[in-house]
C-alpha positions in Angstrom: -27.5 30.9 1.5 -24.5 32.7 2.9 -24.7 30.6 6.0 -24.6 27.4 4.0 -21.5 28.7 2.2 -19.7 29.3 5.5 -20.7 25.8 6.7 -19.4 24.2 3.6 -16.1 26.1 3.8 -15.8 25.2 7.5 -16.2 21.4 6.8 -13.8 21.5 3.8 -11.1 23.3 5.9 -11.5 20.8 8.7 -11.2 18.0 6.2 -7.9 19.3 4.9 -6.3 19.6 8.3 -7.6 16.4 9.8 -5.6 14.0 7.6 -2.2 15.4 8.5 -1.6 12.6 11.1 -2.8 10.0 8.6 -0.3 11.1 6.0 2.7 10.9 8.4 4.3 7.5 8.3 6.8 6.1 10.8 9.4 3.9 9.1 11.2 3.0 12.3 9.3 -0.3 12.6 10.4 -1.6 9.2 13.5 -3.6 8.6 16.4 -2.3 6.5 17.7 -4.3 3.5 20.7 -5.3 5.4 18.5 -6.8 8.2 16.3 -8.6 5.7 19.2 -10.4 3.9 21.2 -11.0 7.1 19.3 -14.2 8.0 17.8 -16.9 5.8 14.3 -16.9 7.4 13.8 -13.2 7.0 15.0 -13.5 3.4 12.5 -16.2 2.7 9.6 -14.2 4.3 10.6 -11.2 2.2 10.7 -13.2 -1.0 7.4 -14.9 -0.2 5.8 -11.4 0.1 7.3 -10.4 -3.2 6.1 -13.6 -4.9 2.6 -12.8 -3.8 2.4 -9.9 -6.2 3.3 -11.9 -9.3 0.2 -12.7 -11.3 -0.7 -16.3 -12.2 0.4 -17.7 -15.5 -1.2 -16.0 -18.5 -2.1 -17.9 -21.7 -0.1 -16.2 -24.5 -2.8 -16.8 -27.2 -5.8 -15.1 -25.7 -4.3 -13.3 -22.7 -6.6 -15.1 -20.2 -5.6 -16.5 -16.9 -4.8 -20.2 -16.8 -5.1 -21.9 -13.4 -2.0 -23.8 -12.5 -2.5 -27.6 -12.6 
C-alpha cells in the first residue's frame, strides 16, 4: 500500500512539472495592432476573424436561432 502511494505521488509530481513548456507562449509571431491596421488586407482578415465569433441572428420572441435567409 505504501508503494502504491509513492507511485501515485511520483506520477502526480511528474504531471505538474511536465506542462511548464505547454504553458509558455511566444507572442513574437503575432502582429501588433499597428501592423494589423497599417494595410487594408490585414485589417480585413482581422475583422473577418472577429466576425466569425458573432453568433447568428437570434429570434427575440423565443430566443432560438433563426437561419439567415
